[in-house]
Biopython code that builds the backbone (N, CA, C, O; Angstrom):
import numpy as np
from Bio.PDB.StructureBuilder import StructureBuilder

atoms = [
    (1, "MET", "N", (-6.883, 1.809, -63.024)),
    (1, "MET", "CA", (-6.974, 2.607, -61.814)),
    (1, "MET", "C", (-7.618, 3.944, -62.157)),
    (1, "MET", "O", (-7.228, 4.598, -63.123)),
    (2, "ASN", "N", (-8.596, 4.343, -61.370)),
    (2, "ASN", "CA", (-9.249, 5.622, -61.572)),
    (2, "ASN", "C", (-8.462, 6.700, -60.830)),
    (2, "ASN", "O", (-8.291, 6.620, -59.614)),
    (3, "SER", "N", (-7.993, 7.684, -61.545)),
    (3, "SER", "CA", (-7.134, 8.694, -60.924)),
    (3, "SER", "C", (-7.891, 9.559, -59.907)),
    (3, "SER", "O", (-7.291, 10.009, -58.930)),
    (4, "ALA", "N", (-9.185, 9.801, -60.111)),
    (4, "ALA", "CA", (-9.948, 10.620, -59.162)),
    (4, "ALA", "C", (-10.063, 9.916, -57.809)),
    (4, "ALA", "O", (-9.857, 10.540, -56.768)),
    (5, "VAL", "N", (-10.384, 8.649, -57.817)),
    (5, "VAL", "CA", (-10.488, 7.884, -56.577)),
    (5, "VAL", "C", (-9.110, 7.720, -55.954)),
    (5, "VAL", "O", (-8.965, 7.795, -54.734)),
    (6, "HIS", "N", (-8.106, 7.499, -56.782)),
    (6, "HIS", "CA", (-6.746, 7.335, -56.270)),
    (6, "HIS", "C", (-6.259, 8.606, -55.575)),
    (6, "HIS", "O", (-5.657, 8.534, -54.504)),
    (7, "ARG", "N", (-6.515, 9.759, -56.175)),
    (7, "ARG", "CA", (-6.115, 11.024, -55.539)),
    (7, "ARG", "C", (-6.844, 11.230, -54.224)),
    (7, "ARG", "O", (-6.239, 11.657, -53.240)),
    (8, "LEU", "N", (-8.129, 10.933, -54.194)),
    (8, "LEU", "CA", (-8.897, 11.065, -52.955)),
    (8, "LEU", "C", (-8.350, 10.122, -51.892)),
    (8, "LEU", "O", (-8.250, 10.486, -50.720)),
    (9, "ARG", "N", (-8.002, 8.925, -52.301)),
    (9, "ARG", "CA", (-7.430, 7.957, -51.367)),
    (9, "ARG", "C", (-6.092, 8.451, -50.816)),
    (9, "ARG", "O", (-5.822, 8.312, -49.623)),
    (10, "LEU", "N", (-5.263, 9.019, -51.672)),
    (10, "LEU", "CA", (-3.950, 9.482, -51.242)),
    (10, "LEU", "C", (-4.022, 10.644, -50.255)),
    (10, "LEU", "O", (-3.168, 10.760, -49.377)),
    (11, "VAL", "N", (-5.022, 11.496, -50.389)),
    (11, "VAL", "CA", (-5.109, 12.663, -49.510)),
    (11, "VAL", "C", (-5.933, 12.381, -48.248)),
    (11, "VAL", "O", (-5.832, 13.133, -47.279)),
    (12, "SER", "N", (-6.739, 11.325, -48.237)),
    (12, "SER", "CA", (-7.617, 11.087, -47.086)),
    (12, "SER", "C", (-6.848, 10.709, -45.827)),
    (12, "SER", "O", (-7.209, 11.155, -44.738)),
    (13, "MET", "N", (-5.810, 9.909, -45.943)),
    (13, "MET", "CA", (-5.043, 9.503, -44.755)),
    (13, "MET", "C", (-4.289, 10.691, -44.140)),
    (13, "MET", "O", (-4.397, 10.902, -42.932)),
    (14, "PRO", "N", (-3.532, 11.474, -44.920)),
    (14, "PRO", "CA", (-2.879, 12.643, -44.320)),
    (14, "PRO", "C", (-3.869, 13.662, -43.756)),
    (14, "PRO", "O", (-3.584, 14.316, -42.752)),
    (15, "GLU", "N", (-5.029, 13.799, -44.399)),
    (15, "GLU", "CA", (-6.045, 14.730, -43.901)),
    (15, "GLU", "C", (-6.564, 14.260, -42.544)),
    (15, "GLU", "O", (-6.723, 15.068, -41.629)),
    (16, "GLY", "N", (-6.828, 12.970, -42.409)),
    (16, "GLY", "CA", (-7.293, 12.435, -41.128)),
    (16, "GLY", "C", (-6.239, 12.566, -40.040)),
    (16, "GLY", "O", (-6.555, 12.900, -38.898)),
    (17, "LEU", "N", (-4.997, 12.307, -40.390)),
    (17, "LEU", "CA", (-3.910, 12.434, -39.423)),
    (17, "LEU", "C", (-3.713, 13.886, -38.998)),
    (17, "LEU", "O", (-3.497, 14.167, -37.819)),
    (18, "SER", "N", (-3.787, 14.804, -39.954)),
    (18, "SER", "CA", (-3.614, 16.223, -39.606)),
    (18, "SER", "C", (-4.741, 16.704, -38.697)),
    (18, "SER", "O", (-4.522, 17.550, -37.830)),
    (19, "PHE", "N", (-5.946, 16.169, -38.891)),
    (19, "PHE", "CA", (-7.072, 16.530, -38.030)),
    (19, "PHE", "C", (-6.823, 16.063, -36.598)),
    (19, "PHE", "O", (-7.044, 16.813, -35.648)),
    (20, "LEU", "N", (-6.361, 14.818, -36.449)),
    (20, "LEU", "CA", (-6.071, 14.312, -35.103)),
    (20, "LEU", "C", (-4.954, 15.108, -34.439)),
    (20, "LEU", "O", (-5.043, 15.437, -33.256)),
    (21, "LEU", "N", (-3.896, 15.421, -35.199)),
    (21, "LEU", "CA", (-2.796, 16.215, -34.649)),
    (21, "LEU", "C", (-3.251, 17.618, -34.279)),
    (21, "LEU", "O", (-2.793, 18.177, -33.282)),
    (22, "LEU", "N", (-4.140, 18.185, -35.067)),
    (22, "LEU", "CA", (-4.676, 19.507, -34.755)),
    (22, "LEU", "C", (-5.472, 19.470, -33.449)),
    (22, "LEU", "O", (-5.378, 20.393, -32.640)),
    (23, "LEU", "N", (-6.248, 18.416, -33.243)),
    (23, "LEU", "CA", (-6.990, 18.281, -31.984)),
    (23, "LEU", "C", (-6.036, 18.178, -30.797)),
    (23, "LEU", "O", (-6.287, 18.761, -29.742)),
    (24, "VAL", "N", (-4.943, 17.439, -30.969)),
    (24, "VAL", "CA", (-3.935, 17.329, -29.909)),
    (24, "VAL", "C", (-3.310, 18.697, -29.641)),
    (24, "VAL", "O", (-3.104, 19.071, -28.487)),
    (25, "CYS", "N", (-3.010, 19.437, -30.696)),
    (25, "CYS", "CA", (-2.405, 20.764, -30.527)),
    (25, "CYS", "C", (-3.346, 21.739, -29.829)),
    (25, "CYS", "O", (-2.897, 22.597, -29.068)),
    (26, "VAL", "N", (-4.640, 21.617, -30.079)),
    (26, "VAL", "CA", (-5.605, 22.480, -29.402)),
    (26, "VAL", "C", (-5.591, 22.193, -27.905)),
    (26, "VAL", "O", (-5.635, 23.118, -27.094)),
    (27, "VAL", "N", (-5.529, 20.922, -27.538)),
    (27, "VAL", "CA", (-5.461, 20.566, -26.119)),
    (27, "VAL", "C", (-4.149, 21.056, -25.518)),
    (27, "VAL", "O", (-4.139, 21.613, -24.420)),
    (28, "LEU", "N", (-3.039, 20.852, -26.234)),
    (28, "LEU", "CA", (-1.742, 21.308, -25.724)),
    (28, "LEU", "C", (-1.686, 22.824, -25.584)),
    (28, "LEU", "O", (-1.052, 23.342, -24.665)),
    (29, "LYS", "N", (-2.347, 23.535, -26.491)),
    (29, "LYS", "CA", (-2.378, 24.990, -26.412)),
    (29, "LYS", "C", (-3.080, 25.440, -25.123)),
    (29, "LYS", "O", (-2.681, 26.422, -24.497)),
    (30, "SER", "N", (-4.113, 24.718, -24.747)),
    (30, "SER", "CA", (-4.871, 25.075, -23.540)),
    (30, "SER", "C", (-4.173, 24.672, -22.259)),
    (30, "SER", "O", (-4.372, 25.297, -21.217)),
    (31, "THR", "N", (-3.351, 23.627, -22.325)),
    (31, "THR", "CA", (-2.768, 23.093, -21.097)),
    (31, "THR", "C", (-1.283, 23.394, -20.925)),
    (31, "THR", "O", (-0.758, 23.272, -19.819)),
    (32, "THR", "N", (-0.602, 23.782, -21.992)),
    (32, "THR", "CA", (0.838, 24.069, -21.912)),
    (32, "THR", "C", (1.119, 25.366, -22.660)),
    (32, "THR", "O", (0.204, 26.049, -23.120)),
    (33, "SER", "N", (2.391, 25.687, -22.769)),
    (33, "SER", "CA", (2.770, 26.886, -23.520)),
    (33, "SER", "C", (3.009, 26.576, -25.001)),
    (33, "SER", "O", (3.299, 27.482, -25.782)),
    (34, "PHE", "N", (2.891, 25.310, -25.391)),
    (34, "PHE", "CA", (3.090, 24.917, -26.785)),
    (34, "PHE", "C", (1.893, 25.341, -27.623)),
    (34, "PHE", "O", (0.750, 25.085, -27.244)),
    (35, "ASN", "N", (2.144, 25.991, -28.761)),
    (35, "ASN", "CA", (1.064, 26.415, -29.645)),
    (35, "ASN", "C", (1.404, 26.046, -31.087)),
    (35, "ASN", "O", (1.998, 26.836, -31.820)),
    (36, "GLY", "N", (1.023, 24.854, -31.475)),
    (36, "GLY", "CA", (1.231, 24.411, -32.853)),
    (36, "GLY", "C", (0.009, 24.600, -33.717)),
    (36, "GLY", "O", (0.000, 24.190, -34.878)),
    (37, "VAL", "N", (-1.034, 25.221, -33.166)),
    (37, "VAL", "CA", (-2.296, 25.371, -33.887)),
    (37, "VAL", "C", (-2.153, 26.200, -35.164)),
    (37, "VAL", "O", (-2.712, 25.806, -36.187)),
    (38, "PRO", "N", (-1.438, 27.322, -35.160)),
    (38, "PRO", "CA", (-1.356, 28.088, -36.413)),
    (38, "PRO", "C", (-0.743, 27.296, -37.571)),
    (38, "PRO", "O", (-1.232, 27.364, -38.699)),
    (39, "VAL", "N", (0.310, 26.557, -37.299)),
    (39, "VAL", "CA", (0.961, 25.796, -38.370)),
    (39, "VAL", "C", (0.124, 24.589, -38.770)),
    (39, "VAL", "O", (-0.147, 24.380, -39.953)),
    (40, "LEU", "N", (-0.287, 23.793, -37.782)),
    (40, "LEU", "CA", (-1.074, 22.608, -38.111)),
    (40, "LEU", "C", (-2.457, 22.973, -38.641)),
    (40, "LEU", "O", (-3.033, 22.232, -39.437)),
    (41, "GLY", "N", (-2.984, 24.097, -38.208)),
    (41, "GLY", "CA", (-4.263, 24.554, -38.737)),
    (41, "GLY", "C", (-4.177, 24.839, -40.220)),
    (41, "GLY", "O", (-5.086, 24.495, -40.974)),
    (42, "MET", "N", (-3.089, 25.466, -40.647)),
    (42, "MET", "CA", (-2.912, 25.754, -42.067)),
    (42, "MET", "C", (-2.687, 24.469, -42.868)),
    (42, "MET", "O", (-3.258, 24.293, -43.944)),
    (43, "VAL", "N", (-1.859, 23.585, -42.341)),
    (43, "VAL", "CA", (-1.603, 22.313, -43.026)),
    (43, "VAL", "C", (-2.900, 21.522, -43.171)),
    (43, "VAL", "O", (-3.201, 21.002, -44.246)),
    (44, "HIS", "N", (-3.660, 21.435, -42.092)),
    (44, "HIS", "CA", (-4.924, 20.707, -42.141)),
    (44, "HIS", "C", (-5.907, 21.382, -43.109)),
    (44, "HIS", "O", (-6.611, 20.699, -43.853)),
    (45, "GLY", "N", (-5.954, 22.693, -43.099)),
    (45, "GLY", "CA", (-6.850, 23.405, -44.011)),
    (45, "GLY", "C", (-6.525, 23.142, -45.471)),
    (45, "GLY", "O", (-7.430, 22.977, -46.289)),
    (46, "ILE", "N", (-5.261, 23.101, -45.798)),
    (46, "ILE", "CA", (-4.850, 22.814, -47.178)),
    (46, "ILE", "C", (-5.218, 21.377, -47.550)),
    (46, "ILE", "O", (-5.756, 21.129, -48.629)),
    (47, "LEU", "N", (-4.925, 20.434, -46.652)),
    (47, "LEU", "CA", (-5.271, 19.035, -46.931)),
    (47, "LEU", "C", (-6.778, 18.837, -47.030)),
    (47, "LEU", "O", (-7.253, 18.076, -47.872)),
    (48, "TRP", "N", (-7.534, 19.522, -46.169)),
    (48, "TRP", "CA", (-8.988, 19.415, -46.213)),
    (48, "TRP", "C", (-9.538, 19.969, -47.536)),
    (48, "TRP", "O", (-10.467, 19.407, -48.116)),
    (49, "THR", "N", (-8.957, 21.067, -47.998)),
    (49, "THR", "CA", (-9.389, 21.655, -49.270)),
    (49, "THR", "C", (-9.133, 20.689, -50.422)),
    (49, "THR", "O", (-9.991, 20.512, -51.287)),
    (50, "PHE", "N", (-7.960, 20.065, -50.436)),
    (50, "PHE", "CA", (-7.672, 19.069, -51.469)),
    (50, "PHE", "C", (-8.611, 17.870, -51.361)),
    (50, "PHE", "O", (-9.071, 17.346, -52.375)),
    (51, "TYR", "N", (-8.895, 17.434, -50.131)),
    (51, "TYR", "CA", (-9.819, 16.314, -49.929)),
    (51, "TYR", "C", (-11.182, 16.635, -50.541)),
    (51, "TYR", "O", (-11.748, 15.825, -51.275)),
    (52, "MET", "N", (-11.698, 17.815, -50.233)),
    (52, "MET", "CA", (-13.018, 18.193, -50.761)),
    (52, "MET", "C", (-12.999, 18.332, -52.282)),
    (52, "MET", "O", (-13.935, 17.907, -52.959)),
    (53, "LEU", "N", (-11.945, 18.918, -52.809)),
    (53, "LEU", "CA", (-11.824, 19.054, -54.260)),
    (53, "LEU", "C", (-11.792, 17.681, -54.929)),
    (53, "LEU", "O", (-12.494, 17.450, -55.913)),
    (54, "PHE", "N", (-10.980, 16.776, -54.396)),
    (54, "PHE", "CA", (-10.883, 15.440, -54.978)),
    (54, "PHE", "C", (-12.166, 14.649, -54.779)),
    (54, "PHE", "O", (-12.509, 13.818, -55.620)),
    (55, "ALA", "N", (-12.888, 14.889, -53.681)),
    (55, "ALA", "CA", (-14.177, 14.233, -53.467)),
    (55, "ALA", "C", (-15.196, 14.709, -54.507)),
    (55, "ALA", "O", (-15.969, 13.908, -55.032)),
    (56, "LEU", "N", (-15.198, 15.990, -54.797)),
    (56, "LEU", "CA", (-16.106, 16.515, -55.825)),
    (56, "LEU", "C", (-15.767, 15.957, -57.205)),
    (56, "LEU", "O", (-16.662, 15.614, -57.978)),
    (57, "ILE", "N", (-14.482, 15.868, -57.508)),
    (57, "ILE", "CA", (-14.062, 15.315, -58.797)),
    (57, "ILE", "C", (-14.436, 13.839, -58.889)),
    (57, "ILE", "O", (-14.925, 13.388, -59.925)),
    (58, "ALA", "N", (-14.209, 13.083, -57.815)),
    (58, "ALA", "CA", (-14.575, 11.666, -57.803)),
    (58, "ALA", "C", (-16.082, 11.494, -57.926)),
    (58, "ALA", "O", (-16.540, 10.587, -58.621)),
    (59, "TRP", "N", (-16.860, 12.344, -57.269)),
    (59, "TRP", "CA", (-18.324, 12.293, -57.368)),
    (59, "TRP", "C", (-18.749, 12.436, -58.821)),
    (59, "TRP", "O", (-19.599, 11.685, -59.300)),
    (60, "TYR", "N", (-18.165, 13.389, -59.517)),
    (60, "TYR", "CA", (-18.510, 13.632, -60.907)),
    (60, "TYR", "C", (-18.064, 12.473, -61.806)),
    (60, "TYR", "O", (-18.849, 11.970, -62.611)),
    (61, "ARG", "N", (-16.822, 12.060, -61.668)),
    (61, "ARG", "CA", (-16.271, 11.036, -62.569)),
    (61, "ARG", "C", (-16.804, 9.635, -62.286)),
    (61, "ARG", "O", (-16.973, 8.838, -63.209)),
    (62, "GLN", "N", (-17.069, 9.332, -61.021)),
    (62, "GLN", "CA", (-17.558, 8.007, -60.656)),
    (62, "GLN", "C", (-19.083, 7.917, -60.726)),
    (62, "GLN", "O", (-19.658, 6.834, -60.619)),
    (63, "ARG", "N", (-19.721, 9.060, -60.903)),
    (63, "ARG", "CA", (-21.181, 9.135, -60.933)),
    (63, "ARG", "C", (-21.796, 8.552, -59.650)),
    (63, "ARG", "O", (-22.749, 7.773, -59.680)),
    (64, "TRP", "N", (-21.199, 8.974, -58.522)),
    (64, "TRP", "CA", (-21.733, 8.562, -57.236)),
    (64, "TRP", "C", (-23.118, 9.159, -57.046)),
    (64, "TRP", "O", (-23.461, 10.174, -57.652)),
    (65, "SER", "N", (-23.904, 8.517, -56.201)),
    (65, "SER", "CA", (-25.179, 9.121, -55.809)),
    (65, "SER", "C", (-24.875, 10.340, -54.924)),
    (65, "SER", "O", (-23.783, 10.470, -54.370)),
    (66, "PHE", "N", (-25.849, 11.205, -54.814)),
    (66, "PHE", "CA", (-25.683, 12.395, -53.991)),
    (66, "PHE", "C", (-25.317, 12.020, -52.560)),
    (66, "PHE", "O", (-24.427, 12.623, -51.960)),
    (67, "TRP", "N", (-26.015, 11.014, -52.015)),
    (67, "TRP", "CA", (-25.808, 10.643, -50.610)),
    (67, "TRP", "C", (-24.450, 9.979, -50.385)),
    (67, "TRP", "O", (-23.861, 10.128, -49.314)),
    (68, "ARG", "N", (-23.959, 9.265, -51.357)),
    (68, "ARG", "CA", (-22.605, 8.700, -51.224)),
    (68, "ARG", "C", (-21.584, 9.829, -51.192)),
    (68, "ARG", "O", (-20.654, 9.793, -50.387)),
    (69, "ALA", "N", (-21.740, 10.819, -52.045)),
    (69, "ALA", "CA", (-20.824, 11.963, -52.054)),
    (69, "ALA", "C", (-20.903, 12.718, -50.727)),
    (69, "ALA", "O", (-19.874, 13.120, -50.184)),
    (70, "VAL", "N", (-22.102, 12.913, -50.205)),
    (70, "VAL", "CA", (-22.261, 13.588, -48.911)),
    (70, "VAL", "C", (-21.572, 12.783, -47.816)),
    (70, "VAL", "O", (-20.909, 13.355, -46.950)),
    (71, "TRP", "N", (-21.725, 11.462, -47.848)),
    (71, "TRP", "CA", (-21.095, 10.609, -46.837)),
    (71, "TRP", "C", (-19.576, 10.725, -46.895)),
    (71, "TRP", "O", (-18.929, 10.876, -45.858)),
    (72, "VAL", "N", (-19.002, 10.656, -48.084)),
    (72, "VAL", "CA", (-17.544, 10.756, -48.236)),
    (72, "VAL", "C", (-17.062, 12.120, -47.765)),
    (72, "VAL", "O", (-16.018, 12.216, -47.120)),
    (73, "MET", "N", (-17.803, 13.171, -48.075)),
    (73, "MET", "CA", (-17.410, 14.509, -47.630)),
    (73, "MET", "C", (-17.596, 14.667, -46.119)),
    (73, "MET", "O", (-16.792, 15.335, -45.468)),
    (74, "ALA", "N", (-18.636, 14.067, -45.558)),
    (74, "ALA", "CA", (-18.862, 14.151, -44.113)),
    (74, "ALA", "C", (-17.763, 13.430, -43.328)),
    (74, "ALA", "O", (-17.472, 13.793, -42.188)),
    (75, "LEU", "N", (-17.168, 12.432, -43.923)),
    (75, "LEU", "CA", (-16.082, 11.724, -43.241)),
    (75, "LEU", "C", (-14.906, 12.638, -42.936)),
    (75, "LEU", "O", (-14.129, 12.359, -42.022)),
    (76, "SER", "N", (-14.764, 13.719, -43.683)),
    (76, "SER", "CA", (-13.635, 14.625, -43.457)),
    (76, "SER", "C", (-13.771, 15.436, -42.176)),
    (76, "SER", "O", (-12.790, 16.016, -41.711)),
    (77, "VAL", "N", (-14.955, 15.489, -41.601)),
    (77, "VAL", "CA", (-15.138, 16.265, -40.371)),
    (77, "VAL", "C", (-15.238, 15.378, -39.131)),
    (77, "VAL", "O", (-15.460, 15.872, -38.026)),
    (78, "LEU", "N", (-15.076, 14.077, -39.316)),
    (78, "LEU", "CA", (-15.041, 13.147, -38.185)),
    (78, "LEU", "C", (-13.590, 12.848, -37.841)),
    (78, "LEU", "O", (-12.771, 12.693, -38.746)),
    (79, "PRO", "N", (-13.246, 12.763, -36.554)),
    (79, "PRO", "CA", (-11.839, 12.568, -36.180)),
    (79, "PRO", "C", (-11.152, 11.372, -36.836)),
    (79, "PRO", "O", (-9.978, 11.477, -37.189)),
    (80, "LEU", "N", (-11.825, 10.259, -37.011)),
    (80, "LEU", "CA", (-11.213, 9.108, -37.672)),
    (80, "LEU", "C", (-11.788, 8.872, -39.069)),
    (80, "LEU", "O", (-11.548, 7.829, -39.677)),
    (81, "GLY", "N", (-12.537, 9.834, -39.566)),
    (81, "GLY", "CA", (-13.199, 9.689, -40.857)),
    (81, "GLY", "C", (-12.262, 9.567, -42.034)),
    (81, "GLY", "O", (-12.554, 8.838, -42.981)),
    (82, "GLY", "N", (-11.144, 10.265, -41.996)),
    (82, "GLY", "CA", (-10.183, 10.187, -43.101)),
    (82, "GLY", "C", (-9.628, 8.790, -43.282)),
    (82, "GLY", "O", (-9.381, 8.355, -44.406)),
    (83, "PHE", "N", (-9.430, 8.083, -42.175)),
    (83, "PHE", "CA", (-8.921, 6.718, -42.248)),
    (83, "PHE", "C", (-9.979, 5.777, -42.830)),
    (83, "PHE", "O", (-9.663, 4.885, -43.617)),
    (84, "TYR", "N", (-11.242, 5.987, -42.432)),
    (84, "TYR", "CA", (-12.331, 5.173, -42.976)),
    (84, "TYR", "C", (-12.520, 5.462, -44.466)),
    (84, "TYR", "O", (-12.748, 4.546, -45.256)),
    (85, "ALA", "N", (-12.424, 6.734, -44.842)),
    (85, "ALA", "CA", (-12.559, 7.098, -46.253)),
    (85, "ALA", "C", (-11.464, 6.446, -47.088)),
    (85, "ALA", "O", (-11.715, 6.007, -48.210)),
    (86, "GLU", "N", (-10.256, 6.381, -46.549)),
    (86, "GLU", "CA", (-9.157, 5.749, -47.278)),
    (86, "GLU", "C", (-9.472, 4.283, -47.540)),
    (86, "GLU", "O", (-9.196, 3.770, -48.625)),
    (87, "ARG", "N", (-10.048, 3.611, -46.555)),
    (87, "ARG", "CA", (-10.406, 2.195, -46.743)),
    (87, "ARG", "C", (-11.506, 2.036, -47.776)),
    (87, "ARG", "O", (-11.468, 1.114, -48.590)),
    (88, "LEU", "N", (-12.493, 2.935, -47.748)),
    (88, "LEU", "CA", (-13.563, 2.874, -48.752)),
    (88, "LEU", "C", (-13.006, 3.072, -50.157)),
    (88, "LEU", "O", (-13.369, 2.355, -51.090)),
    (89, "MET", "N", (-12.123, 4.051, -50.290)),
    (89, "MET", "CA", (-11.556, 4.338, -51.608)),
    (89, "MET", "C", (-10.623, 3.214, -52.065)),
    (89, "MET", "O", (-10.528, 2.942, -53.262)),
    (90, "ALA", "N", (-9.941, 2.565, -51.132)),
    (90, "ALA", "CA", (-9.079, 1.438, -51.490)),
    (90, "ALA", "C", (-9.921, 0.288, -52.050)),
    (90, "ALA", "O", (-9.550, -0.332, -53.046)),
    (91, "LYS", "N", (-11.054, 0.010, -51.402)),
    (91, "LYS", "CA", (-11.945, -1.038, -51.909)),
    (91, "LYS", "C", (-12.489, -0.676, -53.284)),
    (91, "LYS", "O", (-12.551, -1.513, -54.185)),
    (92, "GLU", "N", (-12.879, 0.575, -53.426)),
    (92, "GLU", "CA", (-13.422, 1.009, -54.710)),
    (92, "GLU", "C", (-12.362, 0.945, -55.796)),
    (92, "GLU", "O", (-12.645, 0.571, -56.934)),
    (93, "GLU", "N", (-11.165, 1.307, -55.444)),
    (93, "GLU", "CA", (-10.077, 1.290, -56.412)),
    (93, "GLU", "C", (-9.733, -0.140, -56.838)),
    (93, "GLU", "O", (-9.439, -0.382, -58.008)),
    (94, "LEU", "N", (-9.766, -1.076, -55.908)),
    (94, "LEU", "CA", (-9.420, -2.459, -56.219)),
    (94, "LEU", "C", (-10.542, -3.214, -56.925)),
    (94, "LEU", "O", (-10.286, -3.997, -57.840)),
    (95, "GLN", "N", (-11.775, -2.984, -56.506)),
    (95, "GLN", "CA", (-12.891, -3.776, -57.005)),
    (95, "GLN", "C", (-13.756, -3.048, -58.034)),
    (95, "GLN", "O", (-14.558, -3.675, -58.726)),
    (96, "GLY", "N", (-13.599, -1.770, -58.131)),
    (96, "GLY", "CA", (-14.492, -1.003, -58.988)),
    (96, "GLY", "C", (-15.688, -0.550, -58.193)),
    (96, "GLY", "O", (-16.015, -1.159, -57.174)),
    (97, "TYR", "N", (-16.343, 0.489, -58.623)),
    (97, "TYR", "CA", (-17.457, 1.068, -57.874)),
    (97, "TYR", "C", (-18.607, 0.098, -57.722)),
    (97, "TYR", "O", (-19.235, 0.060, -56.664)),
    (98, "GLU", "N", (-18.908, -0.691, -58.750)),
    (98, "GLU", "CA", (-20.070, -1.582, -58.689)),
    (98, "GLU", "C", (-19.920, -2.629, -57.597)),
    (98, "GLU", "O", (-20.909, -3.013, -56.973)),
    (99, "ALA", "N", (-18.690, -3.101, -57.353)),
    (99, "ALA", "CA", (-18.495, -4.150, -56.358)),
    (99, "ALA", "C", (-18.222, -3.591, -54.967)),
    (99, "ALA", "O", (-18.199, -4.349, -53.998)),
    (100, "ALA", "N", (-18.016, -2.291, -54.848)),
    (100, "ALA", "CA", (-17.745, -1.689, -53.545)),
    (100, "ALA", "C", (-19.025, -1.703, -52.714)),
    (100, "ALA", "O", (-20.122, -1.690, -53.271)),
    (101, "PRO", "N", (-18.895, -1.729, -51.387)),
    (101, "PRO", "CA", (-20.085, -1.741, -50.542)),
    (101, "PRO", "C", (-20.886, -0.455, -50.721)),
    (101, "PRO", "O", (-20.323, 0.637, -50.803)),
    (102, "ALA", "N", (-22.190, -0.600, -50.778)),
    (102, "ALA", "CA", (-23.071, 0.552, -50.969)),
    (102, "ALA", "C", (-23.203, 1.299, -49.660)),
    (102, "ALA", "O", (-23.770, 0.782, -48.698)),
    (103, "VAL", "N", (-22.688, 2.500, -49.619)),
    (103, "VAL", "CA", (-22.777, 3.342, -48.425)),
    (103, "VAL", "C", (-23.787, 4.425, -48.726)),
    (103, "VAL", "O", (-23.503, 5.386, -49.441)),
    (104, "LEU", "N", (-24.971, 4.253, -48.170)),
    (104, "LEU", "CA", (-26.049, 5.220, -48.376)),
    (104, "LEU", "C", (-26.304, 5.479, -49.851)),
    (104, "LEU", "O", (-26.641, 6.599, -50.234)),
    (105, "ALA", "N", (-26.150, 4.469, -50.671)),
    (105, "ALA", "CA", (-26.325, 4.655, -52.126)),
    (105, "ALA", "C", (-27.754, 4.449, -52.524)),
    (105, "ALA", "O", (-28.088, 4.564, -53.703)),
]
sb = StructureBuilder()
sb.init_structure("model")
sb.init_model(0)
sb.init_chain("A")
sb.init_seg("    ")
for serial, (resi, resn, name, xyz) in enumerate(atoms, 1):
    if name == "N":
        sb.init_residue(resn, " ", resi, " ")
    sb.init_atom(name, np.array(xyz, "f"), 0.0, 1.0, " ", f" {name:<3s}", serial, name[0])
structure = sb.get_structure()
């Protein structure tokens, strides 16, 4: 098991979930008196920072192409991207990078 890919996989799902919850909180802030944005914003920011750090480490250790690294990092800014990234990393972790599907490689 590659620890860089495993760490990225572990943080991608919570990062994606925190992003969706943050979007819900932004809507609730505008429509109700509930304001969870400051707390969820900080939680999401911390998870996003770890996601990017682990993506950079995985890029270096796995010797990903530049475009694959950009794709994995771009997934963090899409509402369901964290969930897709987790699936990509799960495949890579199980099969190895060579057998994983080539995403913009």
